N, C-alpha and C positions, 0 to 999 in steps of 0.2 A: 022415520028417516026418509030422507029424500033420495029417490032413485037417480036423479040426475047427477048428484055428487059422486055416486058410485061409478057411474059410467065414465066420468072424467078420470077417475083414478084407474080404471081398467084400460083406458085408451093409452095411457102413458106406459112405456116399456120400463120394466124394472131395471135399475142400474146394473151394469156389467162389472163384475168383480174379477180381477185377474190375480193370479198367484204371485206372491211377492218373490223377488229373486232370492235365491238361497245364498246365505253368507257363509264364508268359511268359518269354521269353528276354531278361531284363534282366541285364546283367552287373553285377558288384559295383561297378565303377568308375562306371557310370552311376547306380546307386542312391546312392552317396555324393555324386556331383555334384548330383543332384536335392535331396538333403537339405541340402547346403551352400547351394544357391540359395534354398531356402525359408527357411532360417535368416537369410541375409543380407537377404532381402526383409522379413521380420518385424522384424529389427533396424532397418532403414532406416525403416520405418513408425513404430516407436516413437520414433526420434530426431526425425523430422519432427513427430510429435504433440507432443513436449515443446517443440520450438522454436516451434511455433505457439501453444502455451499460454503460453510465456514472452513472446512478442510481444503476445499479448492482454492479459496482466497489465500489461506495460509501457505499453501504449496506454491502458488504463483508468486507471493512475496519472497519466499525462500529462494525461488529460482532467480528472482530479480536482483536481490542483494545477497552477496556472498561475503561473509565475514570470517576472517581467520587471523590467527596469531602466528607470527613467524619468529622462531628463535635462531640464534647463531648456529653455525655448523657443529660447534662443540657443546651446544646446549647452554652456553653461558652468554652473558651480554644482555642487553636490554631487549625485551621482546618488541617486535614491530607489529602493530595492529593494522590490518588491511580491510577495507570495505570496498566491494566492487559492485557497480550497477551496470548490468548488461544493457538495459534500456537506454541509459544516458551515455554509455561507453566511457565510464570514468573509473579510476581507482583512487582511493583516498587512504593515505597513511598518516598515522599519528606517530610523530618522532620526537626525540628529546632535543631541546634547544637550550643547552646549558644545564646548570644545576637546578633541579626542581621546577623546570619550565618545559612546556611542550609546544609543538608546532604541528601544523597540518600541511601535508604535501598532497596536491591533487593532480593526477595525471588525467588530462582530458584528451582521450584518443580521437574523438570526433573533430575537435578543433585544433589538435596537435599543439596543445599548450600544457605547460607545467606551472602550477601555482604554489606559493608558499606563504603561510601566515603563521607568525609566531604570536603567542598569546601575551607575551610580555612587551612586545614592540607594537607600535601603532602604525603598521604598514603591511601591505601585501606586495609580493613580488611575483612576476610572471615571466616566462621565457618560452620561446618556441622550441619544439622538438622535431627532429627528423624521424619520419615514420620508419625509416630503414635502420636507424641506430638510436634507439630510445635509451637515454642516460639512466644509469642505476640510481637507486635511492640515496646511497651514500655520496655520490658525486653531486647530485642535485642539492642535497642538504648542505654540503660544504660550499657550493657555489652561492646559494642563497644566503647562508650565514655570513660569508665573506662580503657579499653585496650589502647586507644589512649593517655590518660593522662599518663599511665605508660611508653609508648614509648617516649613521649615528655620529661618526667623527666629524661630519660636516664637510668632507672633501668632495662631495658630489652635489651638484645643483640641478638634479634631475627634476623634471616636472611630472606630477602625477598624471596618470592616464585619464583623459577627459571623456572619451567614448568607451563605455563599458559594454556596448552591445556585442562586441566580439567575444566576450567572456561567456562561458556556459552558465547555466542556472546555479550549479553547485558553487562555482567560484564567485558568482555575484552575491550569493547568500553569505558565503564565508567572508568575503571582503566588503560587505555592504556598509560598514561603519568606519572604514579606514581607507586612506588613499592607496592606489594601486600603481606600482612602478615597474618598468621593464628592468630585468636583470641581465 
């Protein structure tokens, strides 16, 4: 053997070995169990958040629109159905308009208008109201029905309202397909 090759090997320093870092002794089963627990907890938090959000939206809607049925003092008579919107400041009543027909009366408190639409007649009627003395539902209904009868008999040559911008959203939707007259 050649001595020169041994010398070359001896001149080189042997490689340094370091100790490997110690790993925690967590088994694979324990790791998968921890991952499952974290996933289930995150999933439950998401479900609870959506349920609370849905509850909040439902609660806000219930506060916005109030619906009630009003019966006569003696419990007899035709029940009146009322829907109120706090946001739009309106009250909507479904009333009887003759035999087997109904009509809608809308009190718009922000624009101080009362509107009437009968489903068997092809017209809407509006009138202004005084904020200090708001007319009752029975008075408004009789006034509008009287005005409707006058128009039906042809004794009135009133022109329909041309500019509907003064009407609120609810009245515009209610009377969108029929002419609007002042009562």
